[in-house]
Structure formats: structure tokens, C-alpha cells
N, C-alpha and C positions, 0 to 999 in steps of 0.2 A: 250739813245734815239737817239743821233746824228748819230751813226753808222747806225741805222735803217733808218733814213731819207735819207741817201746816197744811199740806195738801192731801193727807191720808184720809180715806173714807172706808178702807177695807183692810181687814187682817185675814191672812190665810195661814193656817197652821198645819204642820204634820202632827201626828200623835206620838208615836213611840220615839222617845229620845228628845221630844220637845215638850209636849203636855204631860208626858210621863218620864220616868227616869230611864226608860228603855228596857227595864227588866220585866220579864213576864213570868208570873208564877202559875204553874200548871197544877190543877187539882187532879185527884185520882181519876176523875171522869174525863179529863182532857180539857176542861174549861180553862180559859186563859184569863188571869186576873192581872189588872194593871193598877198602879198607884198614881192618882191624880193629886195635885196640890190645891188646897182650898184657897190660897191667896191668888193663884192663877184663876181659879174658878170665879172668885169675886170680880176680878178685873174683866174676865170674859163676859160675864152677865151684865156688868155695868156698861161695857162697850155696846152690847146689843141694845140695852135700854136707852143709851144715848144716841141711837140711830146709826151706828156703824154696821157695816156688813162684816160678819165673821163667818168664815168658811173653813172647813177642815177637809184635807185630802190625805188619805192614809192608805197604806197597803194592808193595814189590819182589818180584820173582819168581825171582831167580837161585837155582839149586840150590847155588851156592857158599855162599850165606847159610845155607841149611839144613844143609849139611855142617859149616860152622864151628860153628853153634849146637849141633847134635847132638853134635859132638865135645866141647863144654863141658858136656854133660849136660842141655842144655835140650831138652825134647821137646815142649813146648807152643809150637809155632811156626806162625803163621798168615801166609801169604804171599799177595800179590796182593789184599790187602784195601784197598778204597777208602773204605768206610763202616765205620770202626773201632768205632763205638759198638755196633753190632749184635753183632760178635764179642766185644767186651768184656762186654756184658751176658750173653751166652750162657756165656762163660768163668766169670764170677762165679757164675751159677746152677748150672752143672755141677760147680763145685768148692766150692759152699756157702760162698762168700766174701762178706764185708760190705765196703762201701767204706772203712770205717775201718782195714782191714787192708792197704790197697793204696797203693803208690807207682806212679805212671805217669810215665815220662820220655819227653817228646816235644819236638819242635823246630819243627813247622810246622802249618799250618792243619788238616790232617786229624786231628791229635792233640787238638785242642781239645775236641771233644765228650766223649771218655772222661776227659780231664783234669779236666773239671768235675764228675766223679762219684767222686772218690777222696779219701782222707785227705790225701795230699800230691801235688800236681802239681809236677813238677820239669822244668827245661829246662836245656840247656847254655848257656854264656855267649854263644854265637852263634845262639841260637834267634831266631825272628822276633819282632817287637815284640808281635804279638797273643798269642803264647804266653807271652812274658815277663810280659805284663800280667795273666795269670790264674794264673801259677805262684806256689806258696807258697815255693819255693826256686829260685834261679837259681845253678847251680853256677859256680864261677870257671873251670871247665874247658870247653873247646869240645867239640863233638861229635867222637867218635872220638879224643879226646885225654885221656880219664880221667873223663868225667862219670859213667859207670856205676860205676867204682871209687869215686868220691867218695861217691855216695849209699849204695852197698852198705856201704862201710866205716863210714860214720856209723851206719847201722842196726845192723850187727853189733857195733860198739863199744858203743853205748848198751845193747844187749841182752846184752853180755858174751860174745859168740860170735866176736869177730874173731880172737883168737889161736888158732893151731892147735897141736896137740901135736907133730906132725912135719910141717912145711911141705914141700910137694911142689913142685919147680921146674916141673913141667908145668902148663900152663894148659889142658890138655885137648885141645890140638890134635893131630891125627893126621898123621904123616909117612909 
């Protein structure tokens, strides 16, 4: 697995159950609220700053997702996607990427098709059985509790890019 980590240039993530714990809080007006992890946020924005491509493909449609991810510097965000392989294939083609460069982190059934076409398929500790069975790496962290940080940190460390000259306390969030 270490050799594969050395070739990674791109991280692709699902949102619900990966970047969040999968729970959705509904307000009285029907707005959907999600809980993102700041340690994941720090790693995501650092990966962007270090020149990695970071993409999100999610079935969710909340504008809050888009605002959070854009605040971290992630501009390749595809929401409301139910057939993820089509968007995945187009993303690879448009960015001239090869599967050997990609980590896909997913936790549930819609993530399986693209996960079968990457160098490293990753899932959180609480991913569904079917996803765990095809994953190359199962993080010890649950969705929304550090799984993104775990895999990004591993890649950046193996590539010698984890340490930063002057760490910034901001995780990219906008107040």
C-alpha cells in the first residue's frame, strides 16, 4: 500500500458518512444541518494548499455543504449525484487523471462503482459491509470523526509534504 500512496495526486470524498457522521438534523423549516470535523477540515485545506486535487461527489444537495467545502478551498464539488461513476469518469477525463493517482473515500452503496476504479478505495470504520469488503484500507476512524484526516495525513507524510513551514490555525472556515 505504501507504494500506492506515493503516486496519489487526488482525493475524492463522499460527504454523508465520510466527511460527516451521516446524521442529518432537520430544522423546523426543513433545512438540513450536518456536522463536519475541524481536523478533517484542516487536512482537506492543507491538501489543497499543497497542490493535491480534492473532489467531492455527493448525493446531498444542501448549500451548506457547498459553502463549507468552498471555504476549505475545494472547488470540485458535485452535489445531488446519484450515479457517481458517471461524474467520476468525467472528472478523471477532464483533469487528465489516471486511476493509480486517486484515493476514493466512501461509506455506502452508491460509492462502490467509483471505488472499484481507483488505486486505493478507503472507507471509515463504520462504512457498510459491502464497502468494507472492497476497500483497500479501512480507517480506524468513523465518518465525520477523522477519516479524511487519517488518509490525507498518511499520503502527505509518505510524500514528505505533511509538515508545514508556518501552520495556520484556520481550517478555512468562514465566520
